[in-house]
Each structure stands twice: as C-alpha cells, then as structure tokens.
Legacy VTK file of the C-alpha trace (Angstrom):
# vtk DataFile Version 3.0
C-alpha trace
ASCII
DATASET POLYDATA
POINTS 68 float
-25.974 -12.114 13.170
-25.359 -12.499 9.454
-21.872 -11.855 8.137
-21.843 -9.902 4.883
-19.814 -11.312 2.026
-17.513 -8.611 0.712
-14.851 -8.725 -1.897
-11.395 -9.131 -0.453
-9.514 -5.925 0.283
-6.345 -7.647 -0.864
-6.789 -8.510 -4.535
-4.101 -11.006 -5.427
-0.872 -9.075 -5.388
-2.563 -5.677 -5.014
-3.824 -3.935 -1.888
-6.048 -0.885 -1.669
-4.922 2.361 -0.044
-7.044 2.132 3.098
-5.965 -1.436 3.833
-2.307 -0.559 3.189
-2.462 2.342 5.619
-4.301 0.259 8.233
-2.028 -2.784 8.003
1.188 -0.737 8.130
-0.160 1.704 10.752
0.867 4.686 8.626
-0.877 7.946 7.899
-1.443 9.828 4.693
1.736 11.912 5.148
3.861 8.758 5.307
2.081 7.423 2.233
2.950 10.650 0.391
6.598 10.134 1.387
6.462 6.624 -0.078
5.073 8.134 -3.301
8.012 10.545 -3.415
10.372 7.579 -3.059
8.867 5.881 -6.101
5.800 3.949 -4.939
3.399 3.788 -7.869
-0.371 3.756 -7.578
-2.850 2.096 -9.926
-6.147 3.954 -10.014
-9.254 2.039 -11.036
-12.225 4.323 -10.573
-12.002 5.566 -7.006
-9.795 2.669 -5.890
-6.113 3.333 -5.300
-4.272 0.018 -5.583
-0.655 -0.720 -4.709
1.444 -3.658 -5.872
2.687 -5.545 -2.809
6.047 -6.199 -4.508
6.479 -2.437 -5.107
5.691 -1.726 -1.452
8.235 -4.336 -0.332
10.877 -2.958 -2.722
10.373 0.631 -1.531
10.747 -0.411 2.122
13.883 -2.419 1.330
15.294 0.562 -0.575
14.558 2.902 2.350
16.064 0.405 4.802
19.248 0.112 2.717
19.507 3.892 2.308
19.188 4.487 6.046
21.825 1.892 6.938
24.459 3.459 4.642
LINES 1 69
68 0 1 2 3 4 5 6 7 8 9 10 11 12 13 14 15 16 17 18 19 20 21 22 23 24 25 26 27 28 29 30 31 32 33 34 35 36 37 38 39 40 41 42 43 44 45 46 47 48 49 50 51 52 53 54 55 56 57 58 59 60 61 62 63 64 65 66 67
C-alpha cells in the first residue's frame, strides 16, 4: 500500500479548522463560542486557519474567567 504525501495540516504555527476541531474534540458550536470570545480566523481561499498562540490565549482567558 502506497502512502500519499500530503501537505501537513499543521502549518508552522497555524492549524486548519478541521484539524483544530478534531484535535480538541470540539464541535462547530464550541468553535463559534471561541470566535465570540475573540478567536480570530485567517481565511486563505477555502482554508480557515487559526494561530496556535491565539487558541492557547483564548483557552487561558476562559480558564481564568471561570476560576474567578
């Protein structure tokens, strides 16, 4: 069986939407909530890319808000 060479789904410090949702085990509704809390998306064509640092910062912000 030949393994196809694909481009990485994690491009440096950016991750695409499908991979983000799969890795974090979240659905689209949760992703919309993250958008409402300030998560920014970079759209290149049909790709929705997220900065991993932004994702980490949003989760830290939500964690700090819930512990107050």
